[in-house]
C-alpha positions as CSV (number, residue, x, y, z in Angstrom):
1,M,51.1,18.3,-55.9
2,A,51.2,21.0,-52.8
3,Y,52.8,19.7,-49.3
4,T,54.6,21.4,-47.0
5,M,57.2,19.2,-45.0
6,R,58.9,19.4,-41.5
7,R,60.7,17.8,-38.4
8,A,58.4,17.2,-35.8
9,D,59.4,16.4,-32.5
10,Y,57.1,13.7,-30.3
11,Y,57.0,12.3,-26.7
12,H,55.4,9.6,-25.4
13,T,53.4,9.7,-22.0
14,T,51.8,6.2,-20.6
15,I,48.8,6.4,-18.3
16,D,46.2,4.3,-17.0
17,D,43.6,3.2,-19.4
18,E,40.5,4.4,-17.8
19,P,37.8,6.7,-19.0
20,G,38.4,10.1,-19.7
21,Q,41.8,9.9,-19.7
22,A,42.5,11.5,-23.2
23,Y,40.3,14.3,-22.2
24,R,41.8,15.2,-19.0
25,V,45.4,15.3,-20.8
26,L,44.3,17.0,-24.0
27,S,42.0,19.8,-21.8
28,Q,44.9,20.4,-19.2
29,L,47.3,21.0,-22.4
30,A,44.5,23.5,-24.0
31,G,44.2,25.1,-20.9
32,Q,47.8,26.2,-20.2
33,G,48.0,27.3,-23.9
34,I,49.9,24.6,-25.8
35,N,49.2,23.4,-29.2
36,L,49.5,20.0,-30.3
37,L,50.8,19.4,-33.7
38,A,49.2,16.0,-33.8
39,F,48.3,13.4,-30.7
40,T,47.9,9.8,-30.9
41,G,46.7,7.0,-28.1
42,M,47.3,3.6,-28.4
43,P,47.2,0.8,-25.7
44,V,50.6,-1.0,-24.6
45,G,49.0,-3.5,-22.3
46,P,45.4,-4.2,-20.7
47,M,45.1,-1.3,-18.5
48,R,47.5,1.5,-19.5
49,T,47.7,3.7,-22.8
50,Q,50.5,5.2,-24.2
51,F,49.5,8.8,-25.5
52,T,52.2,10.0,-28.5
53,L,52.5,14.2,-28.1
54,F,53.4,16.1,-31.1
55,P,53.7,19.9,-29.4
56,E,54.1,23.0,-31.5
57,D,56.4,24.1,-28.6
58,A,58.6,21.4,-26.9
59,S,59.7,23.5,-23.8
60,Q,56.2,24.4,-23.3
61,L,55.3,20.5,-23.3
62,R,57.3,19.5,-20.9
63,E,57.2,22.0,-18.3
64,A,53.8,21.2,-18.5
65,A,54.4,17.4,-18.2
66,R,56.6,18.6,-14.8
67,R,53.9,20.5,-13.4
68,A,51.3,17.4,-14.1
69,G,53.8,14.6,-13.1
70,W,53.7,13.2,-16.4
71,M,57.0,11.4,-17.4
72,L,57.7,12.1,-20.6
73,D,59.8,9.5,-23.1
74,G,61.7,11.9,-25.5
75,P,61.6,13.9,-27.4
76,Y,62.2,11.7,-30.8
77,T,61.9,12.8,-34.0
78,A,59.0,12.3,-37.3
79,L,58.2,14.5,-40.7
80,L,55.2,16.1,-40.6
81,V,53.5,16.2,-44.0
82,Q,50.8,18.5,-44.5
83,G,49.7,19.2,-48.2
84,D,46.8,18.8,-51.2
85,D,44.9,15.5,-50.8
86,E,45.0,13.7,-54.3
87,L,45.0,10.6,-55.7
88,G,48.3,9.1,-54.9
89,A,50.0,11.7,-52.6
90,L,51.4,9.6,-50.2
91,A,53.0,7.5,-52.8
92,K,54.0,10.4,-54.5
93,I,56.4,11.2,-50.9
94,H,57.2,7.4,-50.1
95,V,58.5,6.7,-53.7
96,R,61.7,9.7,-53.0
97,L,62.5,8.3,-49.7
98,F,62.5,4.7,-51.0
99,E,65.0,5.9,-53.9
100,A,67.1,7.7,-51.6
101,K,67.0,4.0,-49.4
102,V,65.2,5.4,-46.4
103,N,63.1,3.0,-44.6
104,V,59.6,4.4,-43.2
105,Y,58.8,2.2,-40.4
106,A,55.8,3.3,-39.0
107,S,53.1,6.1,-40.4
108,S,49.6,7.7,-39.5
109,G,47.4,9.9,-41.8
110,V,44.0,11.3,-42.3
111,A,42.4,13.0,-44.7
112,D,40.2,16.2,-43.9
113,G,37.6,15.5,-46.8
114,K,37.7,19.1,-47.7
115,G,40.9,18.3,-50.1
116,S,43.7,18.3,-47.5
117,F,45.6,15.8,-45.4
118,G,48.0,15.2,-42.6
119,Y,50.8,12.6,-42.3
120,I,53.1,11.4,-39.8
121,L,56.8,9.7,-41.1
122,Y,58.4,7.6,-38.6
123,V,62.1,7.0,-39.9
124,R,65.7,5.6,-37.9
125,P,67.3,8.5,-36.3
126,D,70.5,7.2,-38.5
127,E,68.4,7.6,-41.8
128,Y,66.9,11.3,-40.5
129,E,68.9,13.4,-42.4
130,R,69.4,11.3,-45.4
131,A,65.2,11.7,-45.1
132,I,65.3,15.5,-45.0
133,R,67.7,15.7,-48.0
134,A,65.6,13.3,-49.9
135,M,62.4,15.1,-49.7
136,G,64.9,18.5,-50.2
137,I,63.9,19.9,-46.5
């Protein structure tokens, strides 16, 4: 199984839940040349949404947020995995972390349907270095 794994810093911002908010945020970022490695949106209450932004360049994101008046929470650290999709690919990653006694407390992934996948692993800050060593990064 071929994959790459790297550190990915991420930030949260919480906004009012209204039609078009994801479009507004994402188009503002794209218009400023900010490349995102990953993006998620989750409800946090009946009328608020939390976006999680994984920028390629964190300083660019922080500057864009300052200009837009967004409050960013972070940075936090996750692991970004990109690789060849095959049966059991994620299990092979998780077994290495399990053997190193690293707890993955959240994760999210997607396959592109053409043989590749992307996967984000969230581990506790006090376990991050152990995770890095376990994965040979």
